[in-house]
N, C-alpha and C positions, 0 to 999 in steps of 0.2 A: 210758741210765739217768741220766746226768748231766743231760741236758736235762729229763727227766721230773721229777727232784727240784727243779731250778731253777724249773720251772713251778709245782710245788706250793708251794715256799717263797714265790715271788712272790705267789701267791694269798693265802696265809695272812697274810703281812706287809701286803699292800695292804688286806686286809679289816680288819685291826686298825686301820691308819692311817685308813681311811675311816670306820670306825665310831666310834672314839674321838678321832680328830684327830691322833694322834701314835703313835710307837712302832715304826714299821716297820723302821727302820734297825737297832735293837737286836735285832730278830728276824731280819731278812734277812741281815745281814753275818756274824754268827757261824755261821749255818747254811750260807750260801754258801761259807764258808771250808772246809767239809768237802769241797767238790767243785771249788772254783776258787781260784787264787792271789789274794793280797790286792790286787794291782794290777788285777785284773779285778772282784773282789767289791765293793770300795768304790765305784769309779766306776759300776758297774752299779746299786748301791743308790741312789746320788744321782740318777742319770738317771731311775730309776723314781719317786723322790720328786718330781721336777719334773713328771712326767706326772700323778701323783696330785693334787698341789697345783693344777696348772693346770685339770684337769677339775672339781675341787671349787669353785675360784674362779669358773669359768664357770657351773657349776650353781647356786651359792648366793651370788652376789656381793651380793645384797640383804641377806644375813644377816651380812655382815662389819662389824665395828666398825673402820672404817678409821682413826679417830683413835687408838684403842688400838694397832692394828697398827703404825701409823707410828712412834709413840714407842718401842714395844718393839723394832722393827727398828733405830732410831737408837741406842738405848742398847746393843743387842746388838753393833753394829759397834764400839763403844768397848771392849767386853769381849773381842773376838776376839784382839787382840794378846796380852793376858795369858794367854788360853787356849793360844796357841801356845807361849808361854814355859813354861807348865806341861807341855805335851806334850814339849818339848825337854829340860827339866831336871827334871821331877818324877818321882817313883817311881810308875810306872804301876800296879803291883799294889796298892800302898798307897792311892793316890788313888782308883782305880776301886772297890776293895773298900769303902773308907771311904765313898765316895759312895753306893754301893749300899745299905749299911747305913743311912746317913742318910736316904735316900729312903724306905726301908721303914719306919723309925721315924716319919718325918713323915706318911707315908700312914696308918699305924695311928692316929696321933694325930688326924688329920683325920677318919678314919672313926668314931672312938669318942668324941672329945671333944664335950662339950655346949656349950663356950664357943667360938663361931666368929665371927671378925672378918668384917665385910662392908663393902665399899666401894660406896657408892651411885653414885659417879661416878669417872672416871679420877683417879688420884692420882699426882702427879709423883714422890714418893719411892718408892712401890711400883712404878711403871713403871720407874724407874731400877734399883731393886734386882733386880726379876725380869728385866728386859731385859738388864741388864749380866751377871748370873749366867748367863743363857741364852747370851750371846755367849761368856763364858769357857768354859763347859762344852761348847758347840758347837765352839769353836776347838780345844779340847783333845781331846775324845773323841766329838764328834758327839752330845752329850747335851743338845740345845737344849730338849727337851720339859718336863722337870720344873718349872723355874721358871715356864714359861708356864702350866702347870696350876695352880700356886699363884695366879697373877694372875687367871686365868679363874674360879677358885673364889671368890676374894675379891670379884670383880665380879658373881658369881652369874649368869654367862651361861647361857643355855639350851643344850641339847645341840646344836641347829642352829647357834646363834651361835658357840659354842665351836669346833666343827669347822671352820666357814667362816673364822673370824678367824685361827685358827692356820695355815691354808693360805695366807692373805695374808701371813703372816710367813715361812713356809717357802719359798714360791715364789721370791722374790728371793734368799734365802740359798742355796738349792739351785742356782739358775741361776749365781750367782757361783762356786760350787764347780765346776760343770760346765765353765765357761769356764777356770777354773784347771787342771783336769785336762786339758782339750784343749790348753792352752798347753804343758803339760808332756809331751804326747805319750801320755797315759794312755788317751785315747779311741781305741782301736784297732779294727780290723775285727772282731776277736773279741768285744770288748766290745759293739760295735754289733749283732753277730749275736745274742748272748744277750739284749740289750736288746729287740730286735724280737720274739724268741721269747717273752720274758717278758710282753709286752703281751697275748698270747693269754689269760692268766689274770689279769693285773693289771687290765685294763679292766673285765671282768665283776665283779671283786671290789670295785672302786670303787663301782659302781652298787648292788651288794648291801649294801655298807657304808652307803651313803646311806639305803637302805631301813631298815636296822636302826637307824641313828642317829636317824632321824626318828620312830621308834616308841619310843624310850627316854623315859621320863618325866623331865621336867626336875628334879624334886625328888629323884630317885634317881640321876641321870646321873653325878654326881661320885663316887658310891660305886663305880660300875663303873670310872670313870677311875682312882681310887686303887687299886683291886684290880689294874687293868691295870699301874699303876706298880710295884706290888709284884712282879708277875710279871716285868716287864721288868728290875727290879733283881736278881731272883734269877738271871735269865739272864746279866746283866752280871757278877755275882759268880762264877758258875760258869765262864763263858767266860774270865774273868781268871785264875782260879786253876787252870784245867785245864792 
């Protein structure tokens, strides 16, 4: 039964990530923890993230805004140390709950506000703010996605470009994490076993997510993204307070 649930969770989380471009870790990890210890659930989720990002980058490399991804990654690296400090010394319940509420409020504002800022080209200040915050939140709690959503929305990327560009960001970040887990001895035979089994549902979900993503209308795509952020934030708050 554990394997069956892991296959189902992997499919759902990978489908969300492949369709919207982000969000699988906040779905997969809390659900994996019902059946797996944290030292297996977290590395497993990150290894799946590498596979998802790699396949999408190969599939849709022509849709990647490499210049944007490059600077977002660079600024994110600068933010990771601060995120680690938050993880070590911050009040996890207070920070995660507050962050979830903030994301929900911003998502509702973006969904219903008529005054929306648009960047016609890459902007150094906004690249720094969104990239740096992504690194901080990623280093602290694995929440890289929300600031990247803000930047993609400001740049008015299409659904295809948004999905592909985010994977160009997530691929190196996730690979670095996997190397770190391997160095710490967290990539065990058991983790590898669950990882290989999870691919049975993860890979089909990636292709199905691509199909769904390419059929989303660009002018309504970010409405789905922000509703997705609200859903992910609710999961974050519930899992933190539970």
